[in-house]
Structure formats: structure tokens, C-alpha cells
N, C-alpha and C positions, 0 to 999 in steps of 0.2 A: 504494500500500500504506500502511496505517496505521503510525504511528510506534510504536504499542504492540505490534507483532507482530515475530516473528523473520523477517527477510527470506527469502523463498523456501521456508520450511518449513511443511508442512501436517500436520495431525493424521492419523495412520494409519487412524483409524476413520471420521471424518466428512468429512475433507477441508478443514476450516476452517484458515485461517492460524493458526499457533501464537502465543499471547500470549507476551510476554517472560518472564512468570512462569508458565511452563507446568508441567504435571504430568509426572513421569518414573517409569519403571519399568525395572528391569534384568532382561532376559530373555536367556538363553543367553549371558551375558557382555557383552551390548550394552545401552547405555542408550537407551531409546526415549522419545520425547516425545509428549505428548497435550495437547489443548486444555483438557480438564477431567477430573475424577475419574470421571465417568460413562463417558467414552470409554476411559479406562485400564481401568476395571473390566470393560467389555464386551470389550475386547481380551484381557485376561488370562483371562477366562472362555471365550472362543470361539476365539482365535487363538494364544495363547502356545505351545501344544504344537508348533506348526509351526516355531517359532524356536529350539527347543532342540536 
């Protein structure tokens, strides 16, 4: 694993390993992490309602 990623954590949208400076969003009281803004936006548009 690369040293610039969070060990064992993957993006909920694309499955890539999360960078240490990942993007976050709070949904249903939980902080979720994503590899980039595009994945966060896609999740919020398509999946967020399932987490509330």
C-alpha cells in the first residue's frame, strides 16, 4: 500500500484506496470519506437517501 493512503480504507463509490487528505461528507450523523469530490458528489446524488 502507498504511504499517501489511509491504511485499509477505500472510497465508497469507486473502491480506490483513500488518500490521507480525503474528501468527507456527513450523512445521517456519520462522517463518510471519499477519494475525490466527484465520488462524494455522485454518492450524495445517488446514495445518500439510503443512509438517513
